[in-house]
C-alpha positions, 0 to 999 in steps of 0.5 A: 285500272279501276274497272278490273277490281270492280269487275272482279268483285261483281264476278265474286258476288255472282258466284256466291249467289249461285252457290247459295241458290243451289244449296237452297234448292237441294235442301228443299228437295230433301224436305218430306212431302206435306201430305205425308206429314199431315197423315202421320200419327204424330200430327193426328195425335196433336190435332185431336188432343185438346187442352184440359179445361181448368178445374173448378177450384181455379175458376172459383179462385179467379172469380173470387179475386176479381170480385174482391178487386171490384169491391175494394179497388179504391182501397187498393189504388190508394195503397198503391199510390202511397207505396209509389209515393214513398218509393219516389220520395226515397229515390229522391232523397237518396239518389237525386239529393245525395250529390248536393248533400255530400258536397264538402265545400262551404258554398262560398261565392268565388272571388276575383284574384284581387279578392273583390266580389263580382256576382250579384243576386237580385232579390225580388220581394218585400223587406217586411217579409221575414223570409225575404230578409233572411235569404238576403242576409244569407246571400250576402254572407256567402259572398254575393253582392245583394240588391233587394227591391223596395216595392212601395212606401211601406217597404221604404219606411221599413228600411228607414227605421229597420235597417237590415244590414249595411252590406245590402243594396236596394233597388227602389222601384217606388221612385217612379211609376215606371219600373223601366227607369229603375231597371235601366239604372240597374242595367247601367250599374252592371255594365259600368267597370268597377275599381274595388280599391286604388290600383286594382284592375277594373271589372264589371259585375255579373248578375248571377240570379234573380230570386223571387221571394214569397208573401207569407201573410194573407187574410183569412175568412170566408170569401164574402167577408174579405173586404175589397181593400184586401182583394185590391192589395192581392191584385197589386201583389200579383201585378208587381210580378207582371210589371217587373217581368215586363219592364226590362228585367228579362232583357237584363237576364238575357244579357247577363245569362242569369238564372231565375228562381221563384219561391212559391209555398205550395201546401195551401194552394195545392189543397185549395183549403177553405177560408184561404182564398187570397193565399190560394189564388195568388200562389196558384197564379204564381205557379202558372206564371213561372211554369209558362215563363220557363217554357217560353225562356227555355229555347233562349237558354234561360233557366227558370226554376220553381222552389215549391215550399212545404212547412218551414221553421223560420226561427232557431227555436223549436215550437212544441205541438201544444204551444203551436195549437194554442197559438193557432187557436188564439189567432182563429178566435181573434179572427172570428171576434172581428167578424160581424154577428151575421158572419159569426153565426153563418161561418164561425163554427165551421171556420174554427173546425176547418182551422183546427184540422188543417194542420199540414203533414209534418206540422206536429213533427220537426219541420225543416229549417232554412239551412238546406234551403240556402244550400239549395238556392246556392246550388241552383245558382251555380249549377253547370247543368240544366236546372229542373223546372220544379224542385221541392223543399220543406215537409209535405211539399212534394207529397201534397203537390203529387197527391192533389194532382191525381187523387179524386176531389172526393178523397181530397175533401177528407184531408182538407 
């Protein structure tokens, strides 16, 4: 039964092949002889006619344009770079940020059916830093259960004398030399069932995100004039990140499917500005740390995102450019007066000039406030899609990071 249809199909294909072959052979016989084509007048005319050479004006214009390009190629490349940067910034603002800006919700953390809070945010940073406190307070107001780290005795004393708010909890990493103990307690806290009020159904907490907040205050001055105690403190600040990551925090993140967000200022570290060595070294180290951490944890489904900060306005009041310049000048003069006579004679004038011209892009304009930063953090935490490795916030953040990545060092010396 099966052989008959198969045999019929084979015969049909063979018949079609033979008909096509006969058609091709008959068509080939009707083609003219190649020798007659070669000896035809049309072929001889086409073979003997040559293309007219370009006129002298065209050659002269081409040579002139090429010479002008060679003479001004760096200026042309700079203009193209700025144009591409502006176009990229426009695309980023209009297309990529539009979905976040057009959201009409108030960005509140969803609660359980009984009204209890469940989502936890661990803020890793010093409570003595103003930005850390402001972020922790905003997280709590939006409905998170906030845990803020206490990293050393200075943080503990600050909390004792300057309570931020009664609604913020603290993870004391200063109780023991071993961070593992504190993180085991924190992990146990997340896995113990909570009864928010009598008669309510128990539930467990969910660590939604771990947010690393930045240090904003660093010593200024020549490298050789910075005391060893300042370098030791810088090393301790960087070491805290390694100790936290290597003491069980990532086990909690994996278990809770949490997001990891690192906030890193980027302008000074991108430009590698003189007399800002401690700040530049720490910030560039953190950029590399979070970039490598993101690549290592990505196969495990863990999102690690850097927020690279530009200029921010941490207060609600607008500071006029003249007032800002006066304040910076006073700080610089006070710093120079604290140096030895030898350091002042060697570095004093250049230090003051460098600080006077080191105002970043947009510092004389209206800088961004914290409202959109709060929104950005909230959107990254609750994003259902994969978060990008790096996002930018603040005036000049993207511009400086992009410019310093491909412009030659000789050009960067003009703006740093």
